[in-house]
C-alpha positions in Angstrom: 86.0 132.4 -35.6 88.6 130.0 -37.0 88.5 128.3 -40.3 88.3 124.9 -38.5 85.1 126.1 -36.8 83.5 127.0 -40.1 84.6 123.6 -41.6 82.8 121.8 -38.8 79.7 123.9 -38.8 79.2 124.0 -42.5 80.3 120.4 -43.2 83.0 121.5 -45.6 85.5 119.1 -47.2 89.2 120.0 -46.6 91.2 119.4 -49.7 94.4 120.9 -48.6 96.2 123.5 -46.5 95.3 121.9 -43.2 98.1 123.8 -41.5 96.1 126.9 -41.9 92.9 125.7 -40.3 93.6 127.8 -37.2 93.5 131.0 -39.2 91.0 133.6 -37.9 88.3 134.6 -40.3 87.6 138.3 -40.5 85.0 138.3 -43.2 83.9 136.8 -46.5 84.3 137.5 -50.1 82.5 136.0 -53.1 83.8 136.3 -56.7 85.0 134.3 -59.6 87.0 137.1 -61.1 90.6 136.9 -59.9 91.2 140.6 -60.6 88.2 141.5 -58.4 89.5 139.4 -55.5 92.9 140.9 -55.9 91.5 144.4 -55.8 88.7 144.1 -53.3 89.1 141.3 -50.8 90.5 141.9 -47.4 93.1 140.1 -45.4 91.5 137.3 -43.4 88.5 136.9 -45.7 87.2 133.5 -46.5 86.8 133.5 -50.3 83.9 131.6 -52.0 84.4 130.8 -55.7 83.8 128.3 -58.5 87.4 128.5 -59.6 89.6 125.6 -58.7 92.9 126.1 -60.6 96.3 126.9 -59.1 95.9 130.7 -59.4 93.2 130.6 -56.7 95.8 129.6 -54.1 98.3 132.2 -55.4 95.7 135.0 -55.0 94.7 133.7 -51.6 98.3 133.7 -50.5 99.0 137.1 -52.0 96.0 138.7 -50.2 96.6 136.7 -47.0 93.1 135.3 -47.1 91.9 132.9 -44.4 91.1 130.3 -47.0 89.1 129.4 -50.1 85.7 127.6 -50.4 85.1 126.0 -53.8 81.4 125.6 -54.4 79.2 123.2 -56.5 81.2 120.1 -55.7 84.1 121.0 -57.9 87.3 119.1 -57.0 90.6 121.0 -57.4 93.5 119.5 -59.2 96.4 117.7 -57.5 98.6 120.7 -58.3 96.2 123.1 -56.7 96.0 121.0 -53.5 99.8 120.8 -53.4 100.0 124.6 -53.7 97.5 125.0 -50.8 99.5 122.6 -48.7 102.8 124.4 -49.4 101.2 127.9 -48.7 99.2 126.8 -45.7 96.0 128.2 -47.3 93.0 126.0 -46.4 91.3 124.8 -49.6 87.8 123.8 -48.8 84.9 122.4 -50.8 81.1 122.4 -50.7 78.5 120.7 -52.8 76.1 123.6 -52.4 75.6 126.3 -55.0 77.6 129.5 -54.5 74.4 131.4 -53.3 73.8 128.8 -50.6 77.4 128.6 -49.5 77.4 132.4 -49.1 74.2 132.4 -47.0 75.5 129.6 -44.8 78.9 131.4 -44.3 77.1 134.6 -43.5 74.8 132.9 -40.9 77.8 130.9 -39.4 79.9 134.0 -39.0 77.0 135.9 -37.5 
């Protein structure tokens, strides 16, 4: 499934990285610890987090993640959005709690 499909099905906001919306999602990963994501996420994962700072895009790019979903209605900074555009990493948002976003993503990916 592509990131754009998940955006549509889950009603996510696209903050940046629109050029990466055609990326294929291979799985999901949920964590707010950057070191955990660096060590344990897999290429193609869609990462769910509360973090919204620039380092999120850097880690997503380093790990070649499909994108990032920021939960709880948090809006990333302009710099973070610029980084996601530059790197082509979809930076997405949801107003739902992390638990609910995770369940929705799991159900959507089947």
